[in-house]
N, CA, C and O atoms as a printed pandas DataFrame, in Angstrom:
     atom_number atom_name residue_name chain_id  residue_number  x_coord  y_coord  z_coord
0              1         N          MET        A               1    0.966   -1.256    0.064
1              2        CA          MET        A               1   -0.015    0.104   -0.038
2              3         C          MET        A               1    0.930    1.204    0.024
3              4         O          MET        A               1    1.872    1.280    0.812
4              5         N          LYS        A               2    0.576    2.138   -0.955
5              6        CA          LYS        A               2    1.368    3.376   -0.910
6              7         C          LYS        A               2    0.746    4.444    0.006
7              8         O          LYS        A               2   -0.465    4.665    0.002
8              9         N          THR        A               3    1.537    5.036    0.717
9             10        CA          THR        A               3    0.993    6.095    1.627
10            11         C          THR        A               3    0.691    7.291    0.889
11            12         O          THR        A               3    1.452    7.784    0.057
12            13         N          LYS        A               4   -0.510    7.779    1.231
13            14        CA          LYS        A               4   -0.883    9.271    0.717
14            15         C          LYS        A               4    0.372   10.184    1.013
15            16         O          LYS        A               4    0.840   10.136    2.150
16            17         N          LYS        A               5    0.798   10.794    0.319
17            18        CA          LYS        A               5    1.896   11.955    0.281
18            19         C          LYS        A               5    1.358   13.232    0.824
19            20         O          LYS        A               5    1.809   14.276    0.352
20            21         N          LEU        A               6    0.401   13.286    1.810
21            22        CA          LEU        A               6   -0.038   14.620    2.222
22            23         C          LEU        A               6    0.511   14.899    3.354
23            24         O          LEU        A               6    0.585   14.055    4.246
24            25         N          ILE        A               7    1.018   16.238    3.491
25            26        CA          ILE        A               7    1.733   16.883    4.785
26            27         C          ILE        A               7    0.792   18.077    5.231
27            28         O          ILE        A               7    0.234   18.797    4.403
28            29         N          LEU        A               8    0.660   18.228    6.563
29            30        CA          LEU        A               8    0.248   19.396    7.228
30            31         C          LEU        A               8    1.198   20.071    7.529
31            32         O          LEU        A               8    2.193   19.478    7.945
32            33         N          HIS        A               9    1.215   21.388    7.434
33            34        CA          HIS        A               9    2.321   22.213    7.943
34            35         C          HIS        A               9    1.617   23.438    8.724
35            36         O          HIS        A               9    0.828   24.186    8.146
36            37         N          VAL        A              10    1.936   23.572    9.972
37            38        CA          VAL        A              10    1.392   24.453   10.776
38            39         C          VAL        A              10    2.553   25.587   11.298
39            40         O          VAL        A              10    3.376   25.292   12.164
40            41         N          ASP        A              11    2.513   26.626   10.793
41            42        CA          ASP        A              11    3.242   27.875   11.313
42            43         C          ASP        A              11    2.843   29.176   11.208
43            44         O          ASP        A              11    2.277   29.478   10.157
44            45         N          ASP        A              12    2.997   30.018   12.032
45            46        CA          ASP        A              12    2.296   31.354   11.915
46            47         C          ASP        A              12    3.007   32.356   10.900
47            48         O          ASP        A              12    2.538   33.462   10.633
48            49         N          ASP        A              13    4.311   31.801   10.308
49            50        CA          ASP        A              13    4.907   32.661    9.349
50            51         C          ASP        A              13    4.673   32.264    8.090
51            52         O          ASP        A              13    5.153   31.236    7.613
52            53         N          GLN        A              14    3.730   33.258    7.326
53            54        CA          GLN        A              14    3.526   33.008    6.102
54            55         C          GLN        A              14    4.398   32.701    5.048
55            56         O          GLN        A              14    4.206   31.829    4.201
56            57         N          ALA        A              15    5.463   33.530    5.143
57            58        CA          ALA        A              15    6.815   33.197    4.344
58            59         C          ALA        A              15    7.305   31.826    4.370
59            60         O          ALA        A              15    7.616   31.264    3.320
60            61         N          MET        A              16    7.408   31.163    5.679
61            62        CA          MET        A              16    8.018   30.087    5.886
62            63         C          MET        A              16    7.008   28.873    5.297
63            64         O          MET        A              16    7.452   27.841    4.795
64            65         N          LEU        A              17    5.643   29.159    5.439
65            66        CA          LEU        A              17    4.813   28.340    4.883
66            67         C          LEU        A              17    4.785   28.274    3.470
67            68         O          LEU        A              17    4.530   27.177    2.973
68            69         N          GLU        A              18    4.995   29.229    2.738
69            70        CA          GLU        A              18    5.109   29.256    1.291
70            71         C          GLU        A              18    6.436   28.600    0.941
71            72         O          GLU        A              18    6.441   27.761    0.040
72            73         N          LEU        A              19    7.492   28.892    1.536
73            74        CA          LEU        A              19    8.729   28.366    1.263
74            75         C          LEU        A              19    8.884   26.874    1.328
75            76         O          LEU        A              19    9.517   26.202    0.514
76            77         N          VAL        A              20    8.260   26.441    2.349
77            78        CA          VAL        A              20    8.174   24.846    2.612
78            79         C          VAL        A              20    7.295   24.139    1.670
79            80         O          VAL        A              20    7.519   23.017    1.216
80            81         N          ARG        A              21    6.271   24.884    1.408
81            82        CA          ARG        A              21    5.134   24.348    0.466
82            83         C          ARG        A              21    5.872   24.292   -0.924
83            84         O          ARG        A              21    5.808   23.250   -1.575
84            85         N          LYS        A              22    6.509   25.282   -1.358
85            86        CA          LYS        A              22    6.997   25.153   -2.707
86            87         C          LYS        A              22    8.161   24.025   -2.858
87            88         O          LYS        A              22    8.304   23.300   -3.843
88            89         N          SER        A              23    8.875   24.024   -1.813
89            90        CA          SER        A              23   10.210   23.031   -1.886
90            91         C          SER        A              23    9.530   21.688   -1.824
91            92         O          SER        A              23    9.877   20.815   -2.619
92            93         N          LEU        A              24    8.536   21.449   -0.888
93            94        CA          LEU        A              24    7.922   19.977   -0.838
94            95         C          LEU        A              24    7.348   19.550   -2.071
95            96         O          LEU        A              24    7.597   18.442   -2.545
96            97         N          GLN        A              25    6.440   20.544   -2.718
97            98        CA          GLN        A              25    5.787   20.205   -3.843
98            99         C          GLN        A              25    6.695   19.838   -4.943
99           100         O          GLN        A              25    6.311   19.029   -5.788
100          101         N          LYS        A              26    7.792   20.331   -5.000
101          102        CA          LYS        A              26    8.742   20.009   -6.070
102          103         C          LYS        A              26    9.407   18.346   -5.884
103          104         O          LYS        A              26    9.941   17.693   -6.781
104          105         N          ARG        A              27    9.223   17.985   -4.682
105          106        CA          ARG        A              27    9.405   16.550   -4.192
106          107         C          ARG        A              27    8.338   15.561   -4.479
107          108         O          ARG        A              27    8.397   14.354   -4.242
108          109         N          GLY        A              28    7.311   16.241   -5.042
109          110        CA          GLY        A              28    6.169   15.452   -5.245
110          111         C          GLY        A              28    5.017   15.207   -4.033
111          112         O          GLY        A              28    4.137   14.353   -4.143
112          113         N          TYR        A              29    5.156   16.056   -2.908
113          114        CA          TYR        A              29    4.388   15.921   -1.814
114          115         C          TYR        A              29    3.040   17.116   -2.031
115          116         O          TYR        A              29    3.180   18.187   -2.620
116          117         N          GLU        A              30    2.061   16.744   -1.555
117          118        CA          GLU        A              30    1.067   17.589   -1.378
118          119         C          GLU        A              30    1.066   18.310    0.004
119          120         O          GLU        A              30    1.272   17.713    1.061
120          121         N          VAL        A              31    0.827   19.592   -0.091
121          122        CA          VAL        A              31    1.117   20.299    1.372
122          123         C          VAL        A              31   -0.105   21.183    1.766
123          124         O          VAL        A              31   -0.500   22.131    1.086
124          125         N          LEU        A              32   -0.593   20.818    2.798
125          126        CA          LEU        A              32   -1.785   21.675    3.417
126          127         C          LEU        A              32   -1.234   22.553    4.537
127          128         O          LEU        A              32   -0.959   22.108    5.651
128          129         N          SER        A              33   -1.071   24.000    4.123
129          130        CA          SER        A              33   -0.480   24.963    5.058
130          131         C          SER        A              33   -1.431   25.581    5.858
131          132         O          SER        A              33   -2.464   26.031    5.362
132          133         N          ILE        A              34   -1.165   25.657    7.158
133          134        CA          ILE        A              34   -2.048   26.563    8.059
134          135         C          ILE        A              34   -1.421   27.427    8.862
135          136         O          ILE        A              34   -0.377   27.086    9.417
136          137         N          SER        A              35   -1.964   28.677    9.045
137          138        CA          SER        A              35   -1.028   29.621    9.888
138          139         C          SER        A              35   -1.833   29.555   11.324
139          140         O          SER        A              35   -1.221   29.977   12.305
140          141         N          ASP        A              36   -2.915   29.146   11.472
141          142        CA          ASP        A              36   -3.575   29.227   12.735
142          143         C          ASP        A              36   -3.444   27.893   13.474
143          144         O          ASP        A              36   -4.177   26.969   13.121
144          145         N          PRO        A              37   -2.597   27.725   14.438
145          146        CA          PRO        A              37   -2.605   26.199   14.995
146          147         C          PRO        A              37   -3.928   25.977   15.708
147          148         O          PRO        A              37   -4.064   24.851   16.188
148          149         N          LEU        A              38   -4.831   26.749   15.855
149          150        CA          LEU        A              38   -5.963   26.337   16.527
150          151         C          LEU        A              38   -6.963   25.533   15.559
151          152         O          LEU        A              38   -7.920   24.898   16.001
152          153         N          LEU        A              39   -6.611   25.635   14.046
153          154        CA          LEU        A              39   -7.274   24.823   13.100
154          155         C          LEU        A              39   -6.713   23.607   12.738
155          156         O          LEU        A              39   -7.300   22.776   12.046
156          157         N          ALA        A              40   -5.498   23.467   13.222
157          158        CA          ALA        A              40   -4.579   22.159   12.943
158          159         C          ALA        A              40   -5.439   20.858   13.255
159          160         O          ALA        A              40   -5.530   20.018   12.359
160          161         N          LEU        A              41   -6.069   20.643   14.461
161          162        CA          LEU        A              41   -6.750   19.528   14.636
162          163         C          LEU        A              41   -7.711   18.999   13.903
163          164         O          LEU        A              41   -7.816   17.844   13.492
164          165         N          ASP        A              42   -8.599   20.157   13.724
165          166        CA          ASP        A              42   -9.651   20.013   12.531
166          167         C          ASP        A              42   -9.069   19.523   11.142
167          168         O          ASP        A              42   -9.525   18.574   10.505
168          169         N          ALA        A              43   -8.156   20.190   10.825
169          170        CA          ALA        A              43   -7.624   19.693    9.300
170          171         C          ALA        A              43   -6.933   18.401    9.447
171          172         O          ALA        A              43   -6.887   17.647    8.475
172          173         N          LEU        A              44   -6.390   18.069   10.570
173          174        CA          LEU        A              44   -5.843   16.728   10.802
174          175         C          LEU        A              44   -6.946   15.759   10.642
175          176         O          LEU        A              44   -6.767   14.792    9.902
176          177         N          SER        A              45   -8.188   15.936   11.326
177          178        CA          SER        A              45   -9.230   14.984   11.079
178          179         C          SER        A              45   -9.912   14.926    9.846
179          180         O          SER        A              45  -10.473   13.882    9.512
180          181         N          GLU        A              46   -9.927   16.029    9.064
181          182        CA          GLU        A              46  -10.578   16.070    7.750
182          183         C          GLU        A              46   -9.664   15.498    6.576
183          184         O          GLU        A              46  -10.090   14.842    5.626
184          185         N          GLN        A              47   -8.354   15.850    6.798
185          186        CA          GLN        A              47   -7.606   15.571    5.568
186          187         C          GLN        A              47   -6.737   14.255    5.749
187          188         O          GLN        A              47   -6.449   13.608    4.743
188          189         N          SER        A              48   -6.323   13.854    6.963
189          190        CA          SER        A              48   -5.648   12.752    7.274
190          191         C          SER        A              48   -4.289   12.740    6.649
191          192         O          SER        A              48   -4.049   11.766    5.935
192          193         N          PRO        A              49   -3.351   13.654    6.789
193          194        CA          PRO        A              49   -2.042   13.742    6.449
194          195         C          PRO        A              49   -1.358   12.646    7.328
195          196         O          PRO        A              49   -1.808   12.351    8.435
196          197         N          ARG        A              50   -0.208   12.034    6.768
197          198        CA          ARG        A              50    0.594   11.018    7.425
198          199         C          ARG        A              50    1.713   11.798    8.197
199          200         O          ARG        A              50    2.195   11.302    9.216
200          201         N          VAL        A              51    2.143   13.045    7.712
201          202        CA          VAL        A              51    3.284   13.632    8.179
202          203         C          VAL        A              51    2.676   15.132    8.700
203          204         O          VAL        A              51    1.791   15.638    8.010
204          205         N          VAL        A              52    3.066   15.719    9.702
205          206        CA          VAL        A              52    2.833   17.077   10.341
206          207         C          VAL        A              52    4.195   17.602   10.532
207          208         O          VAL        A              52    5.125   17.025   11.094
208          209         N          ILE        A              53    4.195   18.899    9.932
209          210        CA          ILE        A              53    5.451   19.887   10.185
210          211         C          ILE        A              53    4.897   20.907   11.269
211          212         O          ILE        A              53    3.818   21.475   11.101
212          213         N          LEU        A              54    5.693   21.111   12.394
213          214        CA          LEU        A              54    5.058   21.990   13.332
214          215         C          LEU        A              54    6.143   23.072   13.701
215          216         O          LEU        A              54    7.310   22.709   13.848
216          217         N          ASP        A              55    5.824   24.250   13.836
217          218        CA          ASP        A              55    6.521   25.329   14.564
218          219         C          ASP        A              55    6.224   25.262   15.880
219          220         O          ASP        A              55    5.160   24.741   16.212
220          221         N          ILE        A              56    7.021   25.724   16.753
221          222        CA          ILE        A              56    6.932   25.796   18.243
222          223         C          ILE        A              56    6.404   26.872   18.613
223          224         O          ILE        A              56    5.305   26.727   19.148
224          225         N          ASP        A              57    6.836   28.051   18.513
225          226        CA          ASP        A              57    6.608   29.431   18.882
226          227         C          ASP        A              57    5.359   29.970   18.169
227          228         O          ASP        A              57    5.551   30.693   17.191
228          229         N          MET        A              58    4.293   29.740   18.492
229          230        CA          MET        A              58    3.048   30.243   17.756
230          231         C          MET        A              58    2.066   30.883   18.802
231          232         O          MET        A              58    2.008   30.488   19.967
232          233         N          PRO        A              59    1.198   32.039   18.228
233          234        CA          PRO        A              59    0.322   32.443   19.249
234          235         C          PRO        A              59   -0.775   31.466   19.495
235          236         O          PRO        A              59   -0.910   30.572   18.660
236          237         N          ASP        A              60   -1.623   31.505   20.573
237          238        CA          ASP        A              60   -2.649   30.888   20.956
238          239         C          ASP        A              60   -2.536   29.440   21.362
239          240         O          ASP        A              60   -3.221   28.970   22.271
240          241         N          LEU        A              61   -1.601   28.698   20.627
241          242        CA          LEU        A              61   -1.315   27.444   20.813
242          243         C          LEU        A              61   -0.038   26.978   20.338
243          244         O          LEU        A              61    0.140   26.809   19.132
244          245         N          ASP        A              62    1.007   26.721   21.320
245          246        CA          ASP        A              62    2.276   26.370   21.100
246          247         C          ASP        A              62    2.511   25.079   20.172
247          248         O          ASP        A              62    1.573   24.283   20.121
248          249         N          GLY        A              63    3.450   24.849   19.573
249          250        CA          GLY        A              63    3.625   23.587   18.755
250          251         C          GLY        A              63    3.905   22.320   19.573
251          252         O          GLY        A              63    3.600   21.209   19.140
252          253         N          LEU        A              64    4.560   22.532   20.902
253          254        CA          LEU        A              64    4.693   21.386   21.618
254          255         C          LEU        A              64    3.377   20.875   22.293
255          256         O          LEU        A              64    3.252   19.665   22.482
256          257         N          THR        A              65    2.416   21.724   22.653
257          258        CA          THR        A              65    1.193   21.446   23.114
258          259         C          THR        A              65    0.390   20.578   21.886
259          260         O          THR        A              65   -0.215   19.514   22.017
260          261         N          LEU        A              66    0.569   21.315   20.755
261          262        CA          LEU        A              66   -0.213   20.731   19.473
262          263         C          LEU        A              66    0.341   19.423   19.215
263          264         O          LEU        A              66   -0.397   18.462   18.998
264          265         N          LEU        A              67    1.606   19.333   19.229
265          266        CA          LEU        A              67    2.561   17.984   18.967
266          267         C          LEU        A              67    1.688   16.829   20.028
267          268         O          LEU        A              67    1.150   15.822   19.568
268          269         N          ARG        A              68    1.671   17.173   21.441
269          270        CA          ARG        A              68    1.057   16.171   22.263
270          271         C          ARG        A              68   -0.350   15.939   21.871
271          272         O          ARG        A              68   -0.715   14.765   21.810
272          273         N          ASP        A              69   -1.082   16.749   21.634
273          274        CA          ASP        A              69   -2.520   16.512   21.202
274          275         C          ASP        A              69   -2.630   15.824   20.183
275          276         O          ASP        A              69   -3.491   14.944   20.196
276          277         N          ILE        A              70   -1.824   16.003   19.021
277          278        CA          ILE        A              70   -1.902   15.187   17.688
278          279         C          ILE        A              70   -1.445   13.691   18.122
279          280         O          ILE        A              70   -2.063   12.736   17.649
280          281         N          LYS        A              71   -0.515   13.511   18.895
281          282        CA          LYS        A              71    0.088   12.246   19.141
282          283         C          LYS        A              71   -1.018   11.383   19.920
283          284         O          LYS        A              71   -1.304   10.213   19.669
284          285         N          GLN        A              72   -1.557   12.155   20.869
285          286        CA          GLN        A              72   -2.866   11.455   21.530
286          287         C          GLN        A              72   -3.976   11.015   20.685
287          288         O          GLN        A              72   -4.721   10.113   21.066
288          289         N          ARG        A              73   -4.142   11.656   19.455
289          290        CA          ARG        A              73   -5.404   11.550   18.643
290          291         C          ARG        A              73   -5.020   10.561   17.535
291          292         O          ARG        A              73   -5.810    9.675   17.209
292          293         N          VAL        A              74   -3.892   10.688   16.985
293          294        CA          VAL        A              74   -3.565    9.843   15.715
294          295         C          VAL        A              74   -2.384    8.868   16.009
295          296         O          VAL        A              74   -1.258    9.240   16.337
296          297         N          LEU        A              75   -2.698    7.842   15.882
297          298        CA          LEU        A              75   -1.479    6.795   16.230
298          299         C          LEU        A              75   -0.668    6.608   14.838
299          300         O          LEU        A              75   -1.250    6.543   13.755
300          301         N          GLY        A              76    0.543    6.539   14.964
301          302        CA          GLY        A              76    1.326    6.414   13.649
302          303         C          GLY        A              76    1.856    7.602   12.896
303          304         O          GLY        A              76    2.819    7.569   12.130
304          305         N          ILE        A              77    1.090    8.708   13.209
305          306        CA          ILE        A              77    1.562   10.022   12.624
306          307         C          ILE        A              77    2.963   10.376   12.790
307          308         O          ILE        A              77    3.439   10.246   13.918
308          309         N          HIS        A              78    3.666   10.784   11.885
309          310        CA          HIS        A              78    5.103   11.353   12.004
310          311         C          HIS        A              78    4.739   12.820   12.121
311          312         O          HIS        A              78    3.808   13.362   11.527
312          313         N          VAL        A              79    5.679   13.455   13.051
313          314        CA          VAL        A              79    5.723   14.931   13.333
314          315         C          VAL        A              79    7.365   15.401   13.112
315          316         O          VAL        A              79    8.311   14.797   13.618
316          317         N          VAL        A              80    7.469   16.486   12.334
317          318        CA          VAL        A              80    8.745   17.221   12.314
318          319         C          VAL        A              80    8.477   18.568   13.026
319          320         O          VAL        A              80    7.500   19.292   12.833
320          321         N          MET        A              81    9.405   18.766   13.801
321          322        CA          MET        A              81    9.346   20.230   14.343
322          323         C          MET        A              81   10.281   21.172   13.560
323          324         O          MET        A              81   11.477   20.913   13.432
324          325         N          LEU        A              82    9.832   22.032   13.152
325          326        CA          LEU        A              82   10.607   23.220   12.478
326          327         C          LEU        A              82   10.425   24.523   13.198
327          328         O          LEU        A              82    9.421   25.230   13.114
328          329         N          THR        A              83   11.509   24.774   13.925
329          330        CA          THR        A              83   11.335   25.852   14.875
330          331         C          THR        A              83   12.911   26.649   15.054
331          332         O          THR        A              83   14.057   26.244   14.859
332          333         N          GLY        A              84   12.373   27.914   15.499
333          334        CA          GLY        A              84   13.800   28.760   15.652
334          335         C          GLY        A              84   14.199   28.592   17.210
335          336         O          GLY        A              84   15.128   29.194   17.747
336          337         N          MET        A              85   13.465   27.807   17.747
337          338        CA          MET        A              85   13.820   27.423   19.370
338          339         C          MET        A              85   15.104   26.581   19.413
339          340         O          MET        A              85   14.999   25.396   19.728
340          341         N          VAL        A              86   16.095   27.008   19.172
341          342        CA          VAL        A              86   17.238   26.038   19.005
342          343         C          VAL        A              86   17.907   25.797   20.440
343          344         O          VAL        A              86   18.478   26.720   21.021
344          345         N          SER        A              87   17.808   24.501   20.985
345          346        CA          SER        A              87   18.382   24.116   22.169
346          347         C          SER        A              87   18.152   22.654   22.446
347          348         O          SER        A              87   17.220   22.047   21.919
348          349         N          MET        A              88   18.927   22.143   23.201
349          350        CA          MET        A              88   18.801   20.536   23.622
350          351         C          MET        A              88   17.522   20.667   24.235
351          352         O          MET        A              88   16.662   19.943   23.733
352          353         N          ALA        A              89   17.203   21.303   25.066
353          354        CA          ALA        A              89   15.976   21.257   25.934
354          355         C          ALA        A              89   14.625   21.056   24.929
355          356         O          ALA        A              89   13.707   20.271   25.164
356          357         N          THR        A              90   14.712   21.856   23.880
357          358        CA          THR        A              90   13.659   21.870   22.947
358          359         C          THR        A              90   13.577   20.487   22.188
359          360         O          THR        A              90   12.544   19.836   22.035
360          361         N          VAL        A              91   14.791   20.160   21.755
361          362        CA          VAL        A              91   14.977   18.756   21.070
362          363         C          VAL        A              91   14.394   17.676   21.966
363          364         O          VAL        A              91   13.509   16.930   21.547
364          365         N          LEU        A              92   14.872   17.590   23.164
365          366        CA          LEU        A              92   14.643   16.503   24.194
366          367         C          LEU        A              92   12.917   16.564   24.489
367          368         O          LEU        A              92   12.207   15.558   24.489
368          369         N          GLN        A              93   12.470   17.831   24.711
369          370        CA          GLN        A              93   11.107   17.791   24.917
370          371         C          GLN        A              93   10.014   17.415   23.658
371          372         O          GLN        A              93    8.902   16.917   23.834
372          373         N          ALA        A              94   10.540   17.734   22.516
373          374        CA          ALA        A              94    9.848   17.460   21.310
374          375         C          ALA        A              94    9.905   15.938   21.091
375          376         O          ALA        A              94    8.915   15.290   20.753
376          377         N          THR        A              95   11.164   15.388   21.311
377          378        CA          THR        A              95   11.109   14.137   20.804
378          379         C          THR        A              95   10.501   13.135   22.056
379          380         O          THR        A              95   10.106   11.992   21.825
380          381         N          GLY        A              96   10.494   13.644   23.173
381          382        CA          GLY        A              96    9.940   13.050   24.238
382          383         C          GLY        A              96    8.369   12.994   24.091
383          384         O          GLY        A              96    7.669   12.081   24.528
384          385         N          LEU        A              97    7.934   14.069   23.432
385          386        CA          LEU        A              97    6.365   14.140   22.941
386          387         C          LEU        A              97    6.005   13.322   21.879
387          388         O          LEU        A              97    4.827   13.089   21.607
388          389         N          GLY        A              98    7.264   12.720   21.057
389          390        CA          GLY        A              98    6.920   11.953   19.821
390          391         C          GLY        A              98    7.301   12.481   18.559
391          392         O          GLY        A              98    6.963   11.876   17.542
392          393         N          ALA        A              99    7.978   13.560   18.489
393          394        CA          ALA        A              99    8.339   14.060   17.296
394          395         C          ALA        A              99    9.603   13.194   16.706
395          396         O          ALA        A              99   10.498   12.717   17.404
396          397         N          GLN        A             100    9.502   13.094   15.376
397          398        CA          GLN        A             100   10.541   12.251   14.764
398          399         C          GLN        A             100   11.797   13.003   14.559
399          400         O          GLN        A             100   12.846   12.403   14.792
400          401         N          GLU        A             101   11.844   14.268   14.145
401          402        CA          GLU        A             101   12.804   15.024   13.882
402          403         C          GLU        A             101   12.687   16.527   14.271
403          404         O          GLU        A             101   11.544   16.943   14.460
404          405         N          CYS        A             102   13.619   17.302   14.399
405          406        CA          CYS        A             102   13.664   18.699   14.662
406          407         C          CYS        A             102   14.565   19.207   13.681
407          408         O          CYS        A             102   15.684   18.708   13.566
408          409         N          VAL        A             103   14.132   20.279   12.864
409          410        CA          VAL        A             103   14.742   21.027   11.960
410          411         C          VAL        A             103   14.793   22.556   12.370
411          412         O          VAL        A             103   13.774   23.206   12.603
412          413         N          PHE        A             104   16.134   23.088   12.438
413          414        CA          PHE        A             104   16.136   24.482   13.102
414          415         C          PHE        A             104   15.881   25.546   12.079
415          416         O          PHE        A             104   16.362   25.355   10.962
416          417         N          LYS        A             105   15.118   26.759   12.321
417          418        CA          LYS        A             105   15.266   27.930   11.601
418          419         C          LYS        A             105   16.513   28.809   12.281
419          420         O          LYS        A             105   16.966   28.492   13.381
420          421         N          PRO        A             106   16.976   29.843   11.588
421          422        CA          PRO        A             106   16.694   30.000   10.138
422          423         C          PRO        A             106   17.263   28.714    9.294
423          424         O          PRO        A             106   18.192   28.051    9.754
424          425         N          LEU        A             107   16.734   28.438    8.194
425          426        CA          LEU        A             107   17.198   27.223    7.458
426          427         C          LEU        A             107   18.466   27.588    6.633
427          428         O          LEU        A             107   18.461   28.521    5.830
428          429         N          LYS        A             108   19.333   26.965    6.824
429          430        CA          LYS        A             108   20.573   26.979    6.083
430          431         C          LYS        A             108   20.415   26.284    4.635
431          432         O          LYS        A             108   20.985   26.659    3.610
432          433         N          ASN        A             109   19.537   25.207    4.756
433          434        CA          ASN        A             109   19.094   24.463    3.361
434          435         C          ASN        A             109   17.578   24.065    3.507
435          436         O          ASN        A             109   17.185   23.314    4.400
436          437         N          ILE        A             110   16.819   24.591    2.623
437          438        CA          ILE        A             110   15.519   24.191    2.605
438          439         C          ILE        A             110   15.419   22.620    2.433
439          440         O          ILE        A             110   14.399   22.031    2.791
440          441         N          ASP        A             111   16.480   21.965    1.888
441          442        CA          ASP        A             111   16.346   20.517    1.693
442          443         C          ASP        A             111   16.480   19.725    3.026
443          444         O          ASP        A             111   16.298   18.513    3.141
444          445         N          ASP        A             112   16.830   20.601    4.028
445          446        CA          ASP        A             112   16.731   19.940    5.243
446          447         C          ASP        A             112   15.359   19.260    5.581
447          448         O          ASP        A             112   15.169   18.103    5.954
448          449         N          VAL        A             113   14.423   20.291    5.352
449          450        CA          VAL        A             113   12.992   19.814    5.614
450          451         C          VAL        A             113   12.565   18.687    4.835
451          452         O          VAL        A             113   11.926   17.753    5.318
452          453         N          GLY        A             114   13.007   18.787    3.315
453          454        CA          GLY        A             114   12.428   17.642    2.594
454          455         C          GLY        A             114   13.131   16.267    2.946
455          456         O          GLY        A             114   12.555   15.197    2.747
456          457         N          ASP        A             115   14.374   16.349    3.464
457          458        CA          ASP        A             115   15.000   15.178    3.592
458          459         C          ASP        A             115   14.461   14.697    5.038
459          460         O          ASP        A             115   14.482   13.487    5.264
460          461         N          ALA        A             116   14.044   15.465    5.896
461          462        CA          ALA        A             116   13.428   14.893    7.184
462          463         C          ALA        A             116   11.847   14.374    6.680
463          464         O          ALA        A             116   11.462   13.269    7.064
464          465         N          VAL        A             117   11.117   15.072    5.960
465          466        CA          VAL        A             117    9.911   14.360    5.261
466          467         C          VAL        A             117   10.069   13.137    4.660
467          468         O          VAL        A             117    9.305   12.206    4.917
468          469         N          ASP        A             118   11.147   13.023    3.747
469          470        CA          ASP        A             118   11.466   11.921    3.003
470          471         C          ASP        A             118   11.575   10.790    4.019
471          472         O          ASP        A             118   10.884    9.779    3.896
472          473         N          ARG        A             119   12.495   10.962    5.086
473          474        CA          ARG        A             119   12.684   10.010    6.093
474          475         C          ARG        A             119   11.351    9.502    6.943
475          476         O          ARG        A             119   11.191    8.347    7.338
476          477         N          CYS        A             120   10.527   10.487    7.121
477          478        CA          CYS        A             120    9.242   10.063    7.562
478          479         C          CYS        A             120    8.456    9.152    6.875
479          480         O          CYS        A             120    8.001    8.149    7.426
480          481         N          PHE        A             121    8.228    9.481    5.487
481          482        CA          PHE        A             121    7.606    8.722    4.555
482          483         C          PHE        A             121    8.344    7.504    4.331
483          484         O          PHE        A             121    7.648    6.565    3.946
484          485         N          ALA        A             122    9.533    7.288    4.468
485          486        CA          ALA        A             122   10.312    6.165    4.054
486          487         C          ALA        A             122    9.846    5.030    5.370
487          488         O          ALA        A             122    9.554    3.847    5.193
488          489         N          ASN        A             123    9.871    5.684    6.563
489          490        CA          ASN        A             123    9.564    4.842    7.967
490          491         C          ASN        A             123    8.106    4.374    7.693
491          492         O          ASN        A             123    7.792    3.186    7.771
492          493         N          ILE        A             124    7.285    5.297    7.388
493          494        CA          ILE        A             124    5.736    4.674    7.271
494          495         C          ILE        A             124    5.728    3.653    6.226
495          496         O          ILE        A             124    5.050    2.648    6.439
496          497         N          GLU        A             125    6.372    3.752    5.140
497          498        CA          GLU        A             125    6.253    2.525    4.122
498          499         C          GLU        A             125    6.941    1.416    4.677
499          500         O          GLU        A             125    6.528    0.300    4.365
500          501         N          SER        A             126    7.930    1.514    5.455
501          502        CA          SER        A             126    8.712    0.354    6.119
502          503         C          SER        A             126    7.747   -0.223    7.180
503          504         O          SER        A             126    7.813   -1.436    7.378
504          505         N          TRP        A             127    6.975    0.414    7.790
505          506        CA          TRP        A             127    5.930   -0.101    8.697
506          507         C          TRP        A             127    4.792   -0.966    7.897
507          508         O          TRP        A             127    4.204   -1.917    8.411
508          509         N          TRP        A             128    4.594   -0.549    6.714
509          510        CA          TRP        A             128    3.687   -1.088    5.904
510          511         C          TRP        A             128    4.106   -2.416    5.324
511          512         O          TRP        A             128    3.398   -3.423    5.298
512          513         N          ASP        A             129    5.074   -2.330    4.959
513          514        CA          ASP        A             129    5.896   -3.302    4.394
514          515         C          ASP        A             129    6.152   -4.521    5.401
515          516         O          ASP        A             129    6.104   -5.647    4.906
516          517         N          ALA        A             130    6.413   -4.403    6.735
517          518        CA          ALA        A             130    6.433   -5.132    7.881
518          519         C          ALA        A             130    5.028   -5.775    8.057
519          520         O          ALA        A             130    4.936   -6.987    8.255
520          521         N          LEU        A             131    3.970   -5.000    7.988
521          522        CA          LEU        A             131    2.615   -5.613    8.000
522          523         C          LEU        A             131    2.185   -6.502    7.133
523          524         O          LEU        A             131    1.468   -7.417    7.539
524          525         N          ARG        A             132    2.595   -6.392    5.554
525          526        CA          ARG        A             132    2.320   -7.283    4.739
526          527         C          ARG        A             132    3.019   -8.400    4.898
527          528         O          ARG        A             132    2.834   -9.357    4.147
């Protein structure tokens, strides 16, 4: 079974949403970009992406809280944190809540995001292969 290549990207920075969307579309992914983290759980339920990219520092709902909520609702979903909050504590907290990867802003290379997403989908595909 081939996994639907839909990604949900949640970030309050419109320029970052656009940059990531264009980069991932070039790799063949479909990207649903949302700037309001309060809409993310509804989008997750309605669209069923297999990978989510989250910023941490957002108004109204921070990405770590959203990560926890996503992981409680959707088993097997992969989450990549894309954040400017660069610290070992951030990485440990995010991975402790279930994030597969952390990519830091400012991006030195936009391919870092795509590479992280590629690894997530490869992992999902390997799970399906193991189940078959």
